[in-house]
DOROPA-565436 format. One record per residue (C-alpha): x, y, z. Coordinates in pm, whole numbers, plus 32768, in hexadecimal, padded with zeros to 4 digits. Layout:
// DOROPA-565436
   east   north     up
      X       Y      Z
...
//
This chain:
// DOROPA-565436
   east   north     up
   6A48    77CB   A016
   6ACA    77A0   9EB6
   6A69    7649   9E21
   6AFD    75B1   9CEA
   6A88    7465   9C57
   6BB5    737F   9C1A
   6BED    722D   9B77
   6C20    7105   9C60
   6D33    713E   9D6A
   6D31    72AB   9D2F
   6DC2    7295   9BCA
   6D78    73A3   9AD0
   6DCF    72E9   9991
   6D4B    71AD   98E2
   6DA8    70E1   97BD
   6CBE    6FFE   96F5
   6CEE    6F3A   95B0
   6BE0    6EC3   94AC
   6C14    6DB5   93A1
   6B1A    6D3E   92A3
   6AAD    6BFD   91F5
   6B2F    6AE7   92D5
   6C32    6A65   91E1
   6D38    695E   9252
   6E41    6A68   9275
   6D87    6AD0   93B9
   6E3B    69A8   945D
   6F8A    6A57   943C
   6EFC    6BAF   9481
   6E59    6B3A   95D3
   6FA4    6A98   9631
   7050    6BEC   9602
   6F3E    6CA2   96BE
   6F63    6BAD   97DF
   70D9    6BC2   97E3
   70CD    6D3A   982A
   6F8D    6D4F   98F7
   6EC0    6DF7   97E4
   6D4A    6DC8   97C1
   6C91    6DAD   967D
   6B2D    6D9E   95F3
   6AFA    6CAD   94D3
   69D9    6CE0   93E8
   694F    6B9D   9354
   6867    6B33   923B
   67BE    6A04   92C2
   6719    69A9   9178
   6867    6999   90BC
   6923    68BB   91B4
   698E    6767   9141
   694C    67BA   8FCE
   6A67    6798   8ECF
   6B1B    68E0   8EB6
   6C7B    6962   8E8D
   6CFE    69A3   8F89
   6C20    68B1   904D
   6B52    6927   917A
   6B71    6890   92D3
   6A9A    6766   932A
   696F    679F   9414
   6A02    66B2   950F
   6B37    678D   9530
   6A8B    68D8   9589
   6A4F    68BB   96FA
   6BA8    6839   9748
   6C72    691C   9663
   6BC4    6A61   96CA
   6BBA    6A21   9844
   6C16    6B64   98F1
   6BB8    6C31   97B9
   6A6C    6C92   9724
   69A7    6BF8   9602
   68BA    6CE8   9551
   67DA    6CDF   9425
   682E    6D2B   92C1
   66E4    6CB9   9222
   66A4    6B50   91B0
   6721    6B7A   904B
   67DD    6CC3   903C
   66E9    6D8F   8F53
   6703    6F00   8F11
   65DA    6F3E   8FFB
   6586    709C   8F99
   6511    7010   8E4A
   6433    6F0A   8EF7
   62CA    6F22   8F72
   62C2    6F4E   90E7
   6211    6E05   9113
   6344    6D5C   9079
   6432    6E23   9150
   636B    6DB7   9286
   6385    6C4D   921D
   64FA    6C6B   91D3
   6542    6CF9   932E
   6457    6C20   93F8
   64C3    6ADA   9354
   6638    6B38   9383
   65F1    6B80   94EE
   6539    6A42   9528
   6640    6972   947E
   6763    6A10   953F
   66B1    6A0C   968E
   666C    68A0   9651
   67E6    6864   9638
   6840    693E   975C
   671B    6907   984F
   670B    6A82   9894
   6674    6BB6   9801
   6722    6C50   96CC
   66D9    6DCC   96CF
   67E4    6E69   95EC
   6800    6E9A   9470
   68E5    6F14   9356
   6830    6F87   9220
   688B    6EA2   90FA
   692F    6F6C   8FDB
   6902    7091   90C1
   6798    70B0   904E
   6686    7149   9130
   6577    725D   9147
   64BB    7313   9249
   639C    7227   921C
   6486    70FB   9256
   6516    719D   9395
   63BA    71C3   9420
   6364    705F   93C0
   6496    6FE0   946E
   6443    709A   95B0
   62F2    6FF1   95AD
   639A    6EA0   9572
   647A    6EB0   969D
   65BA    6F15   95E9
   6689    6FED   96DE
   6780    7080   95E8
   67F5    7061   9487
   6944    70B6   93E8
   695E    717A   92A5
   6A82    7189   91AE
   6AF2    72F2   91A1
   6C0A    7336   929B
   6C15    746C   937A
   6D56    74A0   9433
   6CCD    7568   9556
   6CFA    7450   965D
   6B97    7496   96D8
   6A8B    73BD   975F
   696A    738F   9669
   6867    74A3   966E
   6771    73AE   95CD
   67BB    724A   9617
   6702    71CF   94E2
   67F3    72A0   9410
   693F    7250   94BA
   6A70    72D6   93F8
   6BB7    721D   9432
   6CF7    72E0   945C
   6DA0    7239   933F
   6DCE    70F3   9273
   6F04    7032   92C0
   6F83    707D   915A
   6F8C    71EF   91AD
   70F1    725A   9151
   70EC    7331   9297
   7077    7211   9379
   71B1    7218   9452
   71B6    7398   9457
   7050    738D   94D4
   70A9    7287   95D4
   71C8    7354   9651
   70E8    7484   9678
   6FE6    73BE   9737
   70F2    7316   9813
   718A    746D   9869
   7048    7520   98A2
   703A    7577   9A15
   6F21    7670   9A52
   6E42    75B1   9B37
   6D31    76AA   9B30
   6CC2    75FE   99E6
   6C4F    7499   99AA
   6D01    7427   986C
   6CCF    72F6   9792
   6D9D    7258   967C
   6CD5    716E   959D
   6D7C    709F   9485
   6CC8    6FC7   9391
   6D0A    6EE8   9268
   6CFB    6D7C   91E0
   6DF5    6C78   9253
   6E19    6BE9   90F8
   6EAC    6D2F   907F
   6FEF    6CE0   913A
   7010    6BA5   9064
   6FB0    6C61   8F28
   70B3    6D73   8F6A
   71AE    6C95   9013
   71CD    6D90   9136
   7179    6CD8   927D
   7295    6DA8   9312
   71AD    6EDC   930A
   70B6    6E54   940B
   71D0    6DA1   94C5
   728D    6EE6   94F1
   7153    6FB0   954A
   70DF    6EBB   964B
   7241    6E9B   96E0
   7259    701D   96FF
   70F6    7054   9787
   70D5    6F25   986A
   7126    6F11   99D9
   70F8    7084   9A34
   706F    70D5   9B85
   6FB4    7209   9B14
   6EEC    7161   99FE
   6DB0    7096   9A32
   6DAE    6F77   9931
   6C41    6F3A   98D8
   6B4D    6EA6   97D7
   6A52    6F88   972B
   6931    6F12   97FD
   69F2    6F3A   9943
   6A2A    70A8   98F3
   68B8    70DF   9898
   6845    702C   99D3
   6936    70E9   9AAE
   68D4    7242   9A28
   6765    71E8   9A4D
   6793    718A   9BB0
   6848    72D6   9BEF
   6726    7398   9B61
   6642    72E5   9C59
   66F8    7353   9D8F
   661C    7411   9E7B
   66CD    7533   9F3D
   6655    7603   A064
   6639    777B   A014
   6780    77BE   A0CA
   6833    76A4   A016
   68A8    760B   A15A
   67EE    74C3   A12E
   679B    73E9   9FFE
   66B5    72C5   9FCE
   6711    71CB   9EBA
   65CD    710A   9E49
   668E    703B   9D4D
   673B    6EEC   9D91
   6893    6F59   9D29
   697A    7042   9DD9
   69C6    71A8   9D5B
   6B01    725E   9DB2
   6B0B    73D2   9E0A
   6C1C    74D3   9E3D
   6BD3    75C0   9F5F
   6C6E    7717   9F7D
   6D95    76B8   9EA6
   6E14    75FA   9FE0
   6D92    749B   9FF7
   6CCE    7386   9F4A
   6B91    72E5   9FC4
   6AEF    71A0   9F51
   6975    71D0   9F51
   6913    7070   9F7A
   67E0    6FEA   9ED9
   66A4    6FF5   9FAB
   674E    70C8   A0BB
   673D    7225   A141
   6899    72B5   A15F
   6904    73D7   A235
   6A06    7481   A165
   6A78    7569   A27C
   6AB6    7453   A367
   6B80    7394   A25B
   6C73    74C0   A251
   6C9B    74B3   A3C8
   6D0C    734F   A3CE
//
C-alpha cells in the first residue's frame, strides 16, 4: 500500500501568517483574518507592553480576547539583537517573555520569532532546551516547503513582496497532491498604516481565504501536526497504523481515499478502503 501523509481532511496545502510586536494595528489585522478565515501567529514582547511608544502596543488585558483562535508566540521581553547578547541574557529574555504571555493566556506559549532576525546555532540549541518548538527567521525562501529545521523557519515572503499576489496565485493553482506545500507570509501590522496600503492584506486574504483545498493554521498547529505524523507507527505491510498522539493525522491511501488516523487508536487502512 502507498501511504502519503496529508494535512487535516486530506488537504495537501496549508497557509500560515506571522506578525510581530503586538502593536495596536493588530486589532484591524485580526479582524481581516477572521473575516476570511485566515489564521495567524502573533509574536509579542511582554516587557514592552503598556509602555509609551509610537505606535502604541496592545494592552495586556486585550491579548487573550483579541487573539482567540490564533496563536500568541514569543518575541523576547525587550526585542534585543540576541546574537550579540550573552546566552544567560538570551535565556532570561525568552523565559520571562514566555512566563508573562502564559500568565495572560493561561496556556503554554511555545513559538518564537527572532527579534531583528538575529540568532545563532548556540541560540537555536538553547531554545530547544527551553521548550521553544520553532522560531521564524527573516530571510524568505519561496519554495513553499515545510521547515527542514523548525528553529530556523524561513517564511515564503513578506507581505510587502511586490510579487505577493503572483506567489498567492501560484500557490492557489498548485494541484500536485503528491507534495505537501506551505505558504508562509509575515510582517508587522503597523506597516500597513506606515505605507497606507491596508488593501494589500485585504486583497490577499480575500483571494486566499475560503478555499476547500487549503488548511488555515497557526505556526504551532503546523509544527504539532507534523510531529504527530512523525510518531505514527505502521505495520510492516502498511495496512495498519497506530497513532500514539492525542490529535488525528490524515493519510492518503493508494491515491484512492483518505483515512483519519485518530489519536490513541489502531486504524486498519485496508478496511477503511472497503467501507
